[in-house]
C-alpha positions as CSV (number, residue, x, y, z in Angstrom):
1,M,-17.6,-48.6,-70.8
2,A,-13.5,-48.7,-70.9
3,A,-13.5,-46.7,-67.1
4,K,-15.9,-48.9,-65.8
5,N,-13.4,-51.6,-66.8
6,R,-11.2,-49.8,-65.4
7,R,-12.4,-49.4,-62.7
8,Q,-13.3,-53.1,-62.2
9,R,-10.0,-54.1,-62.8
10,Y,-8.2,-52.1,-60.3
11,G,-10.6,-52.1,-57.5
12,L,-12.0,-48.7,-58.3
13,T,-15.0,-48.3,-55.9
14,V,-18.1,-46.1,-55.1
15,E,-19.1,-44.7,-51.9
16,P,-22.8,-44.5,-51.4
17,R,-23.9,-40.7,-52.1
18,T,-24.7,-38.3,-49.2
19,P,-28.5,-37.5,-50.0
20,A,-29.4,-34.1,-50.6
21,V,-30.6,-31.6,-48.3
22,T,-33.3,-29.1,-49.1
23,D,-33.6,-25.6,-47.6
24,G,-37.0,-25.1,-47.7
25,D,-37.9,-24.8,-51.3
26,P,-38.8,-28.2,-52.3
27,G,-37.9,-27.7,-56.1
28,T,-34.3,-26.3,-54.7
29,Q,-31.3,-28.4,-53.2
30,A,-29.1,-26.7,-50.7
31,G,-26.3,-28.4,-51.4
32,Y,-24.7,-31.0,-53.4
33,T,-23.1,-33.9,-51.9
34,P,-20.3,-35.5,-53.9
35,A,-19.7,-39.4,-53.8
36,Q,-16.1,-40.5,-52.2
37,F,-14.3,-42.8,-54.6
38,R,-12.2,-45.3,-53.2
39,G,-9.1,-46.8,-55.5
40,Y,-7.1,-50.2,-55.5
41,E,-5.0,-50.4,-52.8
42,A,-1.8,-52.9,-53.7
43,Q,-2.2,-55.8,-51.8
44,T,1.8,-56.8,-50.9
45,G,0.9,-59.1,-47.5
46,A,-1.2,-61.2,-49.9
47,V,1.9,-61.2,-52.9
48,D,4.4,-62.0,-49.9
49,D,2.1,-64.6,-48.2
50,L,2.0,-66.5,-52.2
51,Y,5.3,-66.1,-52.6
52,D,6.1,-67.2,-49.3
53,A,3.7,-69.7,-50.0
54,A,5.2,-70.7,-53.5
55,K,8.9,-70.8,-52.3
56,E,8.3,-73.0,-49.1
57,L,6.7,-75.8,-51.5
58,K,9.7,-75.5,-54.1
59,L,11.9,-76.2,-51.1
60,V,10.3,-78.7,-50.1
61,E,10.1,-80.5,-53.5
62,L,13.8,-80.1,-54.4
63,K,14.8,-81.2,-50.6
64,K,12.7,-84.1,-51.3
65,A,14.0,-85.3,-55.0
66,F,18.0,-84.7,-53.6
67,E,16.9,-87.2,-50.6
68,E,15.8,-89.7,-53.1
69,N,18.7,-89.3,-54.9
70,S,20.9,-89.2,-52.1
71,A,19.6,-92.7,-51.6
72,D,20.1,-94.1,-54.8
73,I,23.8,-93.2,-54.3
74,D,24.3,-94.3,-50.4
75,A,22.6,-97.2,-51.8
76,Q,25.1,-97.4,-54.8
77,R,27.8,-97.0,-52.2
78,R,26.9,-99.8,-50.1
79,G,26.7,-102.2,-53.0
80,I,29.9,-102.0,-54.3
81,P,31.7,-103.6,-51.6
82,A,29.5,-106.8,-52.2
83,V,30.4,-106.6,-56.2
84,Y,34.0,-106.7,-55.9
85,R,33.9,-109.2,-53.2
86,A,32.5,-111.4,-55.7
87,R,34.8,-110.5,-58.3
88,R,37.7,-111.0,-56.3
89,N,35.9,-114.2,-55.5
90,S,35.3,-115.4,-58.8
91,A,39.5,-114.2,-60.0
92,A,40.5,-116.5,-56.9
93,A,38.2,-119.5,-58.1
94,K,39.2,-119.2,-61.4
95,S,43.1,-118.8,-60.4
96,A,42.3,-122.1,-57.7
97,L,40.6,-124.0,-61.2
98,E,43.2,-123.3,-63.3
99,G,45.2,-124.6,-60.6
100,R,44.2,-128.1,-60.2
101,N,43.3,-128.5,-64.0
102,F,47.4,-127.5,-64.7
103,N,48.0,-130.1,-61.6
104,E,46.1,-132.8,-63.4
105,Y,48.1,-132.1,-67.0
106,A,51.3,-132.2,-65.4
107,A,50.6,-135.4,-64.2
108,A,49.3,-137.1,-67.1
109,T,51.8,-135.6,-69.3
110,G,54.9,-136.1,-66.8
111,L,55.8,-132.8,-66.3
112,N,58.3,-132.1,-63.5
113,S,58.1,-130.2,-60.5
114,G,59.7,-127.0,-61.7
115,A,57.1,-126.6,-64.6
116,G,54.7,-126.4,-62.3
117,G,56.0,-124.0,-60.3
118,Q,56.7,-121.9,-62.8
119,A,53.5,-122.4,-64.0
120,A,52.1,-121.6,-60.0
121,L,53.8,-118.6,-59.8
122,A,53.1,-117.7,-62.7
123,R,48.8,-118.2,-61.9
124,S,50.1,-116.5,-58.5
125,N,51.3,-113.1,-60.4
126,A,48.2,-113.2,-63.1
127,L,45.6,-113.3,-60.0
128,R,47.7,-110.6,-57.9
129,G,47.3,-108.6,-61.0
130,E,43.6,-109.1,-61.6
131,L,42.9,-108.2,-58.0
132,G,44.5,-105.4,-58.2
133,A,42.8,-104.4,-61.1
134,I,39.7,-105.4,-59.1
135,D,40.9,-102.8,-56.6
136,A,41.5,-100.1,-58.7
137,D,37.9,-100.5,-60.5
138,E,36.4,-100.6,-56.2
139,D,37.8,-97.4,-55.8
140,A,37.2,-96.0,-59.1
141,A,33.4,-96.8,-58.3
142,R,33.4,-95.7,-54.5
143,R,34.9,-92.4,-55.9
144,D,32.4,-91.7,-58.8
145,V,29.3,-92.6,-56.1
146,D,31.0,-89.7,-54.1
147,E,31.6,-87.5,-56.7
148,A,27.6,-88.4,-57.6
149,G,26.7,-87.4,-54.0
150,L,28.8,-84.5,-54.0
151,K,27.5,-83.4,-57.4
152,L,23.8,-83.6,-56.1
153,R,24.7,-81.8,-53.2
154,I,26.2,-79.0,-55.6
155,Q,23.1,-79.3,-57.9
156,Y,20.9,-79.3,-54.7
157,E,22.5,-76.3,-53.2
158,N,22.0,-74.3,-56.8
159,D,18.7,-75.5,-57.1
160,L,18.0,-74.2,-53.7
161,A,19.7,-70.5,-54.4
162,A,17.8,-70.9,-57.7
163,A,14.4,-71.3,-56.4
164,V,14.6,-68.8,-54.4
165,A,16.6,-66.1,-56.6
166,N,13.2,-66.5,-59.3
167,G,11.1,-66.9,-56.3
168,E,12.0,-63.4,-55.1
169,Y,12.2,-62.5,-58.7
170,E,8.9,-63.3,-59.4
171,R,7.8,-61.6,-55.8
172,A,9.5,-58.5,-57.1
173,A,7.9,-58.5,-60.0
174,A,4.5,-59.1,-58.6
175,L,4.9,-56.7,-56.0
176,L,6.1,-53.9,-58.3
177,D,2.7,-55.1,-60.4
178,E,0.3,-54.7,-58.1
179,Y,2.0,-51.0,-57.0
180,R,1.5,-50.5,-60.8
181,R,-2.1,-51.2,-60.9
182,A,-2.4,-49.1,-57.6
183,E,-1.0,-46.4,-59.1
184,E,-2.5,-46.3,-62.1
185,S,-5.7,-46.9,-60.1
186,R,-4.8,-43.6,-57.7
187,V,-4.8,-41.5,-60.6
188,D,-8.0,-42.7,-62.7
189,T,-9.3,-42.5,-58.8
190,D,-8.3,-38.9,-58.4
191,R,-9.3,-37.6,-62.0
192,A,-13.0,-39.7,-60.8
193,Q,-13.0,-37.5,-57.7
194,A,-12.2,-34.5,-59.4
195,D,-14.9,-34.9,-62.1
196,E,-17.3,-35.6,-59.0
197,N,-16.2,-32.5,-57.2
198,Y,-16.4,-30.5,-60.2
199,R,-19.9,-32.0,-60.7
200,A,-20.7,-30.6,-57.3
201,Y,-19.2,-27.6,-57.1
202,T,-21.2,-26.8,-61.3
203,A,-24.3,-27.9,-59.3
204,Q,-24.1,-25.8,-55.9
205,E,-22.9,-22.7,-58.3
206,D,-26.0,-23.6,-60.0
207,R,-27.8,-23.7,-57.5
208,L,-26.2,-20.3,-56.1
209,Q,-27.1,-18.5,-59.2
210,R,-30.7,-19.8,-59.2
211,L,-31.1,-18.6,-55.6
212,A,-28.9,-15.1,-56.5
213,D,-31.7,-14.8,-59.6
214,E,-34.6,-15.2,-57.5
215,D,-33.3,-13.1,-55.1
216,Y,-33.0,-10.5,-57.4
217,R,-36.2,-11.0,-59.4
218,R,-37.7,-10.6,-55.7
219,R,-35.9,-7.4,-55.2
220,E,-36.4,-6.6,-58.3
221,A,-40.7,-6.8,-58.2
222,D,-40.3,-5.3,-54.2
223,F,-38.6,-2.0,-55.9
224,D,-41.7,-1.7,-58.5
225,R,-44.2,-2.4,-55.8
226,E,-42.0,0.0,-53.6
227,R,-41.8,2.5,-56.1
228,W,-45.7,2.3,-57.5
229,E,-46.3,3.1,-53.9
230,A,-44.0,5.9,-53.6
231,E,-45.7,6.9,-56.9
232,L,-49.2,6.4,-55.4
233,K,-48.6,8.4,-52.2
234,S,-46.6,11.0,-54.2
235,D,-50.0,11.5,-56.5
236,R,-51.9,11.3,-53.4
237,D,-50.0,14.2,-51.2
238,S,-49.7,16.1,-54.5
239,A,-53.4,16.3,-55.0
240,A,-53.5,16.8,-50.9
241,Y,-51.6,19.7,-51.3
242,S,-52.9,20.8,-54.0
243,Q,-56.7,20.7,-52.1
244,A,-54.9,22.1,-49.3
245,L,-53.4,25.0,-51.3
246,K,-56.5,25.6,-52.8
247,R,-58.4,26.2,-49.2
248,A,-55.4,27.9,-47.9
249,E,-55.6,30.5,-50.2
250,T,-59.5,30.9,-49.8
251,L,-59.3,30.9,-46.5
252,A,-56.5,33.7,-47.2
253,K,-58.9,36.0,-49.0
254,Y,-60.3,36.3,-45.6
255,G,-57.6,37.1,-43.6
256,D,-57.6,33.6,-42.4
257,F,-53.7,32.7,-42.8
258,S,-53.4,29.1,-40.9
259,G,-54.0,27.2,-43.6
260,Y,-50.4,27.5,-44.9
261,S,-49.0,26.1,-41.8
262,V,-50.1,23.0,-42.9
263,L,-48.5,23.2,-46.1
264,G,-45.0,23.8,-44.6
265,Y,-45.0,27.8,-43.9
266,D,-43.3,29.0,-40.8
267,D,-45.2,31.5,-38.8
268,A,-43.1,34.3,-39.5
269,T,-43.9,34.0,-43.4
270,I,-47.6,33.9,-42.1
271,N,-47.3,36.4,-40.1
272,G,-45.9,38.5,-43.3
273,M,-48.3,37.8,-45.7
274,R,-51.3,38.0,-42.8
275,R,-50.1,42.2,-42.6
276,A,-49.5,42.3,-46.1
277,W,-53.2,41.1,-46.9
278,A,-54.6,43.4,-44.0
279,A,-52.6,46.3,-45.1
280,S,-54.4,45.8,-48.5
281,N,-57.9,45.4,-47.0
282,P,-57.6,46.9,-44.1
283,L,-62.0,47.0,-43.6
284,L,-61.6,43.4,-44.4
285,A,-59.1,42.9,-41.9
286,Y,-61.2,44.6,-39.5
287,N,-64.1,43.5,-39.8
288,V,-62.8,39.5,-39.8
289,G,-60.9,40.7,-36.4
290,V,-57.6,40.4,-38.2
291,I,-56.9,44.3,-36.8
292,S,-57.9,46.4,-34.3
293,A,-59.4,49.8,-34.3
294,S,-56.5,51.3,-33.8
295,E,-54.0,49.6,-36.4
296,Y,-56.8,50.5,-38.9
297,Y,-56.4,53.8,-38.1
298,A,-52.9,53.8,-38.6
299,M,-53.5,52.1,-42.2
300,T,-56.1,54.7,-43.0
301,G,-56.1,57.7,-40.8
302,K,-59.6,56.8,-39.6
303,Y,-61.4,54.8,-37.7
304,P,-63.5,52.3,-38.9
305,T,-67.4,53.4,-38.7
306,G,-68.3,52.5,-35.3
307,S,-65.5,51.7,-33.7
308,T,-64.5,51.7,-30.0
309,G,-60.9,51.4,-30.7
310,G,-60.7,47.7,-30.4
311,Y,-61.3,44.6,-32.2
312,R,-64.6,44.6,-34.2
313,S,-66.9,41.9,-32.4
314,S,-69.4,39.6,-33.4
315,G,-73.3,40.4,-33.6
316,S,-73.5,44.5,-34.1
317,S,-70.7,46.9,-35.6
318,G,-72.5,49.9,-33.8
319,S,-75.8,50.2,-32.3
320,S,-78.6,47.3,-31.2
321,G,-80.2,45.6,-34.0
322,S,-78.2,46.9,-37.1
323,S,-77.0,44.5,-39.4
324,S,-73.2,43.9,-39.7
325,K,-71.6,45.4,-42.7
326,S,-69.1,44.4,-45.4
327,S,-66.1,46.1,-46.5
328,S,-68.3,47.9,-49.3
329,G,-70.9,48.9,-47.0
330,G,-73.9,46.0,-47.6
331,K,-74.2,43.3,-45.9
332,L,-71.4,40.7,-45.3
333,S,-71.0,37.8,-47.3
334,K,-71.2,34.1,-46.1
335,Y,-68.0,33.8,-46.3
336,E,-67.1,37.1,-44.4
337,E,-69.8,35.5,-41.9
338,E,-68.0,32.3,-41.5
339,F,-64.4,33.5,-41.1
340,L,-65.9,36.6,-38.3
341,S,-67.6,33.7,-36.1
342,R,-63.5,32.2,-36.3
343,R,-61.7,35.1,-35.1
344,R,-59.7,35.3,-32.0
345,P,-60.2,33.9,-29.9
346,Q,-61.2,30.6,-31.1
347,P,-58.2,28.1,-32.2
348,K,-56.5,28.4,-35.6
349,I,-56.6,26.2,-38.5
350,K,-53.0,25.8,-38.2
351,D,-53.7,23.2,-34.9
352,Q,-55.6,21.0,-36.9
353,D,-53.5,18.4,-38.9
354,L,-54.7,17.5,-42.6
355,A,-57.0,15.1,-42.7
356,G,-58.9,17.3,-39.9
357,L,-58.5,20.5,-42.7
358,L,-60.0,17.7,-45.8
359,S,-62.2,17.1,-44.0
360,S,-63.8,20.5,-43.0
361,L,-63.2,21.2,-47.0
362,G,-65.3,18.6,-47.9
363,G,-68.0,19.9,-45.2
C-alpha cells in the first residue's frame, strides 16, 4: 500500500505489459516481457508559469496601492494652498476688525493720533508675525506631504523588491521540491524496474530450466530406447551368430568351411581350416570333392578305391550301378550325400548372406 501511495504521489505509472509469446507448447511461455515504469518528471515549466503569474499579480496589487496612496498625497498637496490662504485671510480680517474696534474705542475715549498710530503699528507687527507663522506652517505642510510621497515611493520600491525576492525564493523552493519529488520518483522507479526486470529474468530462467529438464528427460528417454534397441539387436545378433556358428561347425564336419566367412573369418584362415580337416579326414575330403585323388595319395600314400586320378564325381565311384560308399566303406549318409551334391563347381556358402544362411538352416 505504501509503495502504491508513493507511486501515486510521484506520478509513477506502468506501461501495458507485452503479451507473452508461446513456443509451440501451450503450457510453455517463450518469454516474459517486463513492464516499463515511467517516473515523475519535474514540472519546472508549470512551476515557472505559476510563480510568474503570482509575481505579476503581486506587482499589480502593489502598483495599485501605490497609485492610490500617491493620489491621496497629491490631493493633500493640492489642498495646502487653500488651507493656508484661508488662515491668512482670517488673520488679516481679524487684524482689520481689531483696528476698527480700536479706532472706535479711541474716538469714544478721545485718544490722540499718536496712540492710534502705535496701536496700528502693533497690529501690523502682530499680523506680519501671524502671517509668517502661517507661511512656515504651509511650508512645513508641503514638506510633510513631499516627505510622505517620497516615503511612499521608497516603500513601494521596497515592496516591489521584497515581492520579487519572496516570489523568487518561493519559486526556488517550489522548483527544489519538484526536483526532490522527481529524484525520489526516479529512485522508486529504478527500484520498481529492477524488481520487474528480476521477475522477468527469473521467469526466463525458470522457463529455460524447464526446457532443459524436458530436453534432459527426452534425451534420457531416447538414450534408454537406443540402449534397449541396441541390447535387443545385440541379443538378436548373438542368437544369429550362435546359429551361424553352429551351422558352420556342422558344415565343417563335411569339409564345407564356407560358413565361417559369414562369421568374419578371412579366406586364408578358412583355407587353413579346410586343409587341416582334409588331412584328418582324407577319404571323406575326397568323397565330398574337397581334395583330388592325387592329394589323397600325397596324404595317405595310396589312391582311393576306384579313383581315376582326379576329384570324385557324384553318382558312382567306380563301375556303373554301384552305390556311393562312405569313408568307412558303407553307404553314404544323408549328410555326405547333401554335401557331395554341393561340391565344386557349385557356388560356395560364403556367397550367401546371413539371412539366406539362417533360412537354409530353417529349411
